[in-house]
C-alpha positions as CSV (number, residue, x, y, z in Angstrom):
1,M,132.4,134.5,-10.5
2,K,132.4,134.9,-6.8
3,K,129.3,133.0,-5.6
4,P,130.4,129.4,-6.3
5,N,133.5,129.7,-4.2
6,H,131.6,131.6,-1.4
7,L,128.9,128.9,-1.3
8,R,131.5,126.2,-1.2
9,E,133.2,127.8,1.8
10,Y,129.9,128.4,3.5
11,L,128.8,124.7,3.1
12,L,132.2,123.5,4.4
13,T,131.9,125.7,7.5
14,A,128.2,124.9,8.1
15,I,128.3,121.2,7.5
16,P,131.2,119.7,9.4
17,D,130.8,116.3,7.8
18,L,132.1,117.8,4.5
19,S,135.3,119.3,5.8
20,P,137.4,116.1,6.3
21,D,137.0,115.1,2.7
22,Q,136.3,118.2,0.6
23,D,136.5,116.3,-2.7
24,R,133.0,115.1,-1.9
25,L,131.7,118.6,-2.6
26,L,131.6,119.3,-6.3
27,I,130.6,122.6,-7.8
28,F,130.1,123.4,-11.5
29,T,128.4,126.2,-13.4
30,N,126.3,125.4,-16.4
31,N,124.2,127.3,-19.0
32,G,126.0,130.5,-18.3
33,N,125.0,133.8,-19.9
34,L,126.7,137.2,-19.9
35,R,124.4,140.2,-20.4
36,S,125.4,143.8,-21.0
37,T,123.3,146.7,-22.2
38,M,126.2,149.1,-22.6
39,A,124.1,151.5,-20.5
40,S,126.9,152.2,-18.1
41,G,130.0,151.2,-20.1
42,Y,131.2,147.6,-19.8
43,S,129.3,146.6,-16.7
44,F,127.5,143.3,-17.0
45,E,125.5,140.6,-15.3
46,M,126.2,136.9,-15.5
47,S,123.6,134.2,-14.9
48,Y,124.2,130.5,-14.6
49,I,123.0,127.3,-13.0
50,L,125.1,126.3,-10.1
51,D,125.4,122.5,-10.1
52,L,126.2,121.4,-6.6
53,T,126.9,117.7,-5.9
54,I,127.6,116.2,-2.5
55,T,128.7,112.6,-2.7
56,D,128.6,109.9,0.0
57,Y,126.6,112.1,2.4
58,S,125.6,110.2,5.6
59,G,124.0,113.1,7.5
60,D,120.4,114.4,7.5
61,V,119.6,115.6,4.0
62,D,117.3,118.3,5.4
63,V,120.3,120.0,7.0
64,I,121.7,120.7,3.6
65,G,118.4,122.3,2.6
66,V,118.4,124.6,5.6
67,V,122.1,125.6,5.0
68,L,121.3,126.3,1.4
69,F,118.4,128.5,2.2
70,T,120.3,130.5,4.8
71,W,123.0,131.3,2.1
72,I,120.4,132.0,-0.6
73,A,118.5,134.4,1.7
74,E,121.5,136.7,1.7
75,H,123.1,136.0,-1.7
76,Q,120.1,135.3,-4.1
77,S,117.1,136.3,-2.0
78,E,114.6,136.6,-4.9
79,L,114.7,132.8,-5.2
80,M,112.8,132.7,-1.9
81,A,110.9,136.1,-2.0
82,N,109.5,135.8,-5.5
83,V,106.6,133.3,-5.3
84,E,106.8,132.3,-8.9
85,K,110.6,131.8,-8.8
86,S,110.5,129.9,-5.6
87,K,108.3,127.2,-7.0
88,K,111.1,125.9,-9.2
89,A,114.1,127.8,-8.0
90,I,116.1,124.9,-6.6
91,T,115.9,121.5,-8.1
92,F,117.6,118.4,-6.8
93,E,118.1,114.7,-7.4
94,A,119.3,112.2,-4.8
95,E,120.5,108.6,-5.1
96,L,120.5,106.4,-2.0
97,I,123.9,104.6,-2.2
98,D,123.9,101.9,0.5
99,N,120.9,102.7,2.9
100,S,123.1,105.1,4.8
101,K,124.6,107.5,2.2
102,Y,123.3,109.7,-0.5
103,D,124.8,111.3,-3.6
104,I,122.8,114.6,-3.9
105,N,122.8,117.0,-6.7
106,F,121.2,120.5,-6.4
107,Q,120.8,123.0,-9.3
108,I,120.4,126.6,-8.3
109,P,120.0,129.6,-10.7
110,L,122.4,132.4,-9.7
111,T,123.2,135.8,-11.0
112,E,126.1,138.2,-10.3
113,R,126.7,141.8,-11.3
114,V,130.1,143.2,-12.2
115,I,130.5,146.9,-12.3
116,V,133.2,148.2,-14.7
117,K,134.2,151.8,-14.4
118,K,137.1,153.9,-15.6
119,N,139.2,155.2,-12.8
120,D,141.0,158.6,-12.8
121,E,143.9,157.1,-14.8
122,G,141.6,155.8,-17.5
123,K,142.0,152.2,-16.4
124,L,139.1,149.9,-16.0
125,E,138.2,148.8,-12.4
126,L,135.9,145.9,-11.5
127,S,133.7,146.0,-8.4
128,Y,131.0,143.6,-7.2
129,P,127.9,145.2,-5.6
130,S,126.2,143.5,-2.7
131,E,123.0,141.7,-3.2
132,P,119.8,143.5,-2.2
133,Q,119.0,142.7,1.5
134,Y,115.6,142.5,3.2
135,T,115.1,144.4,6.4
136,P,112.1,144.1,8.8
137,F,109.3,146.7,8.3
138,D,109.3,149.6,10.8
139,P,107.2,149.1,13.9
140,P,103.8,150.8,14.1
141,T,104.3,154.6,13.8
142,E,102.1,157.4,15.0
143,F,101.3,160.2,12.5
144,T,99.6,163.6,13.0
145,I,98.8,166.1,10.2
146,L,98.4,169.7,11.2
147,D,97.1,172.6,9.2
148,S,99.0,175.8,8.8
149,S,97.5,177.2,12.0
150,G,98.6,174.2,14.0
151,N,95.2,172.6,14.3
152,E,95.2,168.8,14.2
153,L,93.5,167.5,11.0
154,T,94.0,163.8,11.6
155,S,96.0,161.4,13.6
156,W,96.6,157.7,13.2
157,T,98.9,154.8,13.9
158,T,100.2,152.6,11.1
159,A,99.4,148.9,11.2
160,D,101.8,146.4,12.7
161,K,103.2,145.2,9.4
162,L,104.5,141.7,9.1
163,G,107.1,141.1,6.5
164,W,110.3,142.6,5.0
165,S,111.3,145.4,2.7
166,L,113.9,145.1,0.0
167,D,116.9,147.5,0.4
168,M,118.8,147.9,-2.9
169,P,122.5,148.4,-2.5
170,P,124.2,151.2,-4.4
171,T,126.2,150.1,-7.4
172,G,130.0,150.4,-7.1
173,K,132.5,148.9,-4.7
174,N,131.4,146.8,-1.7
175,P,131.8,148.4,1.7
């Protein structure tokens, strides 16, 4: 599992209040599942609930939400992009400790793919594909259709699209 450690490092960097006492940041994985179809050998996907607890947090709780969403946008984007998943994607509980500090627990469903391939020597190699990334739609584009004689049949400009498209990474080793 790569994502729990990556998120931990991300939070410690983005929220300076956590760095001096890193023991206040607790991360567990619960309800884990491994899934393989044998379609491409021994490759598999793991899914689990990341249980993230921050104790004695005296900063603005909303900051944690923003930091989590910036990480999720890159590492588990369907939790934000899929309307149905986003409704219940991230759950949390918070306990006000002494009118100035919170213990906060977040639960985030995560998945990770592991590609397993035989190398030229017949040994198994593991690689971890990147997550799909969203890129902005192209700007308005002009199109013209000509017939075989070069006469213009039609011409138009695409709409100014708002939104993002999903770019799927190739499976295999990360660049």
